[in-house]
N, C-alpha and C positions, 0 to 999 in steps of 0.2 A: 504494500500500500504506500501511496505517496505521503510524505510528511506534510502535516498541516502547519501553515504559518499562523503564529499567534501573537497577540499583543498583551503586554502586562501593563495595566493601568494602576498607578500608585506605586511605581517601580522603585522609588527611593525610600519608601517606608519599610518597616520591619516585615509586614506581611508580604509586600511586593518583593522584597529581597528573598523571602523564603520561596515564593513562586519561582524566582529565577534559579535558585538552587535545585528545586525539585524538577525543573524542566531542563536543566543542563544535560546534554547528551541523551535526551529522551528519544526513544526510537520512533515515536509517532508525531512529535511536535518540534517546531523550530521557532524560537523567539526571534521575530524580525522587527518588532516595533515596541518601543518603550514610551510611556507617557506618565506625566506627573503634573504637579501644579505649575502655574505660569512662572513662578520664581526659579524653578529648576529647568524649564524648557530652554531650548536653543543651545545646549551644551552637550558634549559627549557624556555618556553616563558616568565614566570615571571621574570627570570633573564635577558633575552634578552632585555626587555624594561626598564631595570635600567641602568642609566649611571654610570660613575666612582665615582661620589660623593654620590651615593645612591638614587638619585631622580628617581622616577618612571615616565617614558615617556609614560604615558597613557593619552590620550586627550579627551576621551568621558566622559560624565557626569555619565553614567551607569558604574558600576564596571564590570571588566572582569569576565567571568564565571570561577569557580574554576577548572573545568576540562581543560579549555583552558590554564590556567597558568602552568599546569604541562606538557603540550605537548612539545616535543622537536621541536626546529626550525631547519629546513633543509635548505641547500643551494639551492636557487631557480634555479640556473644554472645546478644543478645536479638532480633535482627533476624527479622522475619517476611518471608521471601523470597517468599511467595505474593502479596505486594502488587505485584510487578513481573513482567515477562516474562523477564528475564535478569539474571544477576549476573556482574559482572566482579570477581574477587577478587584482591587484591594484598597478601597477608599472608605472614608467615613460615610455613615448612612445618609447624612444630608446631601453630600456630594453625589452619592450613588443614586439617590432619588431623582436627581436632575440628569446625570450623565448616562446611566445604564439603559434607560429606554431609547436614547439616541442610538447607542451601539446596537441594541437588540432589533432595531428596524432593519439592520443589515445582516447581523451574524449572531450566533449564540453567545451569551455572556454568563460565565460562571463567577459568582460573586461571594465575597466573604462578609458583605454588609447585611444588616438586618432590614434594610429599607423595604424590601418586597417580600420578606418571609411570611407575612401574615395576610397577603392578598389571596382571595379565594382561588384564583386560577394559577397560583404559583406554588409548586411543590417545594419542600425543603429537602434537598438531596442528602441522604445518608447512605452511602454505599454499604452493602451488606444487609441493610434493613429494608429499604423501601424503593430502591431504584426501579426494580422490575414492576412494582405495583403503582407507583406514583408518577414516574416520569412521563407516561402517556398524557398527563394533564397539560404538558407544555404545548401539545398540538392545539388544544382549545385556547390556550393563552395566545398563541400565534394568530389564530382566526379572530378572536375577540378584539385583539389590539392592532391587527393589521401589520404584524411584524414578519419579516423573513426569519429572524432569529427568535430568541427567547431569553428570559432572565431566569437563571437557576441558582438560587442562593444555597450556600452551605450553612449548617446549623451553628448556633452559639457553641463555643468550645466545650463548655461544661455539659451541655445537652448531649453532645456526641457520646461521651463515655457512658452516661446514664442510659440513653436510649438503646445503645448496642447491648448493654448488659441486661436490660429488661426484655429485649425481643425474644430470646429463647425461653425465658420464664413465662412470658405471655403466651407463646405458642403452645407450650406444654402444660401449663398449670393455670393460666389466666392470671390477671393482675387486677386487684380491687383498689388498692391505695398505695401510695408511695410517700415516704418521708425521707428527705435527704439534707445533708449538710456538707458544703464544699469548703475545702481549704485550698484556695487557688494560688498558683505561682505568679510571680511578679511579671513575667513576660506577657501574660494575658492582658495586662494593663497598658502595654505599649510604652513608648517613650514620651509621648506628648499628648496629654499632660502626664499620664502614667501615675505612679505612686511616689510621692516625695520621700526621699531617702530617710529623713529624720522621722517620718511617720511610721515606717515599716521596720526600722532597726529595733530589735528587742521587742517586737510587737506583733499584733495580729489585728487587722482591720475587720470589724464585725459586719460590715455591710458594703455591698457593691451595687450602686444604683442601677435599677432596671434588670439586673441579672436574674433575680428570683422569678420575676414575671416571665422573662424569656424562657427559662428552663421549664416552667410549668406549661406554658403555651406551646412551645416547640416540641416538647416530648409528646404531648397529646396529638399534635398534628403528624409528627413522624410515624407514630404507631397507629394512626387512624387508618381508615379505609377510603378508597376513592369512590365518591358518589357521583351524582349528576353535576358535572362542572365544578366540583370542589371536593375537598377532602373532609370527611366527617371525623372530627377528633375522637381519639380513644377516650372513653368517659372516666377512667380512673383518675381521681384527683392527685396532684403532686404538690406536697408541701415542701418548699425549698428554702433553705437558709444558705446564703452564699457569702463567704468571707475571703479575705486576702491574707495569705501567710508569707512569712519571710523565707520563701523558697524561690530560687531563680526561675526554674522551669518545672512544670508538672502540677496538674490539678489533682488533688486527692478528694474523694467524695465518700462519705459514710452514708449508706443507703439502707433503709428498712422497707420491705415490701410485704404487703398482705396479698397472698395468692388466693385464687378462687377454689382450686382443687388441692387436695392434700399432697404434700411431698415432704421428703426429708432432706437433710443436708447432702447426703450422698447422691440422691436423685437429682437435686438441683445442680450440683457440681458436674455430674455426668452430662446433664442436658446442655450446660454451657460448653463443655468440652466438645460435644458432638454437633454444636451449632454450625450449620452450613450457610455461609453468607450468600446473598443473591448474586454476587459477582463470580462465584465459584464456577469454573469451567469456561470462562470467557477469555482466558489467556491474556489478562491485563498485565502489562509489563512491570508496573510498580505496585501491584496489589500484594498485601502481606499474605503469607501462607495460612495463617490462622486469624480469625476475627477475634477470638477470645482465648486468653491464656489463663489457666486455672492453677493457682498455687495451693499447696497444703501447709505452708508456713504461716502461723498466726501473726507473724510480725511483718508480713508483706501485704500490700505493696508499699514501697517507699519511693519517693520521687527520685532520689539520687541513684537508687539501684535499678529502677524499673522504667524510667521515662524514655529510655532509648531502646526498649524492647522492639525487636524486628526493625531496626533502623529508624526508630522514632515514628513509625506508622502504626504502632500497635496500641490499642486501648488496653490499658492494664487495669483490670478490675480484680480486686482482691476480695474474696469473700471472707469476711471475718466471722460471722455468726449466723446461725440459722436456728429456728425453733418452730415447732408445730404446736398450735394450741387449739383446743376445742372449747367453744363458748356455749354455755347452756343458759337460756333465758327462761324465766318463769312468767307465765301469762295466766290470766284467769280463764277457766272454761265457762261454758254456759251456766253452770251451777254455782259460780262464784268460788270454785276451788282452784288451787294452784295447779297449772298444767305445765308439763315439761315441754318447752319449745325448742330444745337443743337440736332437733333434727333439721331445723331450718338454717342453722348457723354452724353446724359441726363441720370441721375440716378446714377452717381458716388456717393459713400457714403464714407465719411471720419470719421472713428471711432478712437477716442483716448482713451486709457485706460492704467492702470498701473498693473504690475504684481509683486508679491513677491514670491520668492521661497526659501526654506530652503537650504542653501548652504553646510551645513555639508553633508558628503557623504551619510548619512543615507537615505535621500530622493532620492538621485540619484541612489543608489545601493541596497536599501532594497529589499530583495528577495521576489518576488511574482511569483508563479509557472505558467508556461504555459504548457499545457498538452503535455506530452511526448517530450518536448524539454528541458527546464531548467527554473530556476527561473529568473525573470526579475525585473526591477525596475518599480514600479507604483507610480506616483506622482499626486498630485492634484493642482488645480489652484483656487485662490480666486480672484473674480472680484468685483471691487468696483463700486460706483455709476457712472452714466453717465449724463453729461450735454452738452450743445451745445457749440461747439468751431469751427466756420466755417473757420477761417483764417489759414488753414493748406494746402490748395491745392497747393500753389507754392512749398512748401518744399517737398511735396509728389511727385509732378510731376518731381521734380529734381532727385528723386531716380531712375527714368527710365534711366538716363544716367550713373548710378553707375556701372551697370553690362552690 
C-alpha cells in the first residue's frame, strides 16, 4: 500500500511532538506538513522549537527525526488540509472547535481535543473497545455536515485506562456502578499552564477541573451502543475523583466496580487476560500484543515500573482487590410480615483494582491503523493482583445517586 501523507497540527506542543515520535519511520504514514500557531509559523521546525535564549523546547526522550527538523511550520489557521491525506490535530479545545471542521471538509482528522467528543454524530475512538462498533457513525457525520472527511477524537487520558479495563468485565459479568479515584502524573497537565512546581512538590492536588465530568461522560459513551444516528451511553453511573500526584508520567487509578452477575477474583482476572481487542487480526503495525496485562503482585502497578509496558502503548491496570457480596433486603409481604427479598439482589460483585496508564501523549495518540479509515490510538492495561475487600458496598451504592 502507498504511504499516506499526513499533517501534524500543534506540532510544537508536547502532544504534537509525541505524534511526531510515534509517526517516525511509520510504514503507513509520512509526515509532510507541520502546523502550529502564527508565532511559530514561517520557520523550519528546528528553529520553531528554540526559544530566544537558544534552548530547544523538545520534550520527548527520543530525538526528532532529521527530516522533520527541516520542514517549514505553517500557520494552523491558514492550513490547506487538502494537500494531505490525514490530519493529526493536537491543539486546545477552543482552537480545535474552530480549526478541525475546516480540515474535516477535506480529509479525516484524528484529534486529541475534547471539542467534539460529546457531539451526537461523533464517536470517541478507543481502539480495542469500540472501533468496530462505533466508527461507522463517522459516515453519518460526513453526510450530516457535508464533509469529505470527519473528526474522530481520542478519549481523555484517564478515561482510556478505565474504559479498557471495564470492557471485558462488562462483556462477561455486566457492570452496574463504578467508583474511581485517579492519581494522575504531571505530564497530563502539559507545560502551559501545567502545574506550578511549588504547588506539586511534596504535595498532591485534590482536584483537576472538568476531569471528573469527562471521565464519567466519556466512559459511558465509549461503552455504549450505536443507535439511530448517535451512541446510546452505557447506563452504569461512574463516580470519579481525579487528583494530580507528584509523578512525572503515569496515571494511577483505584477502581471499584459493582458487577451484575457473580464472579470471583480468579474469574475476573482470567477474563481480563483473555480479552481480545477489536483490532486483533488487523495486522496494525504499532498495535500492542496485549490490550490488558494482569499482575499477581499486590504492590503493582507502579508508575515508575509499569508506565512503559509494551513500549508505552500499554494500559497497565493492576487489580488490587476483589470481593463478592450478596445483599439481602427485607420487605413486607401482603400480610405485613417481613419477607426475604434477597433473590432480587443476590450476586452483586464488588471488584476493586488499580490501573496505571502512561500519560505522555504517546500512549494516547500513537498511530495504529484501522482499515480504510485512519490511524488510531491503541493502548494496553496492566492489572495487578486481587484480594478480598468486602467493605465497599455502601460507597458503591452511593454512586447511584451521583448521576
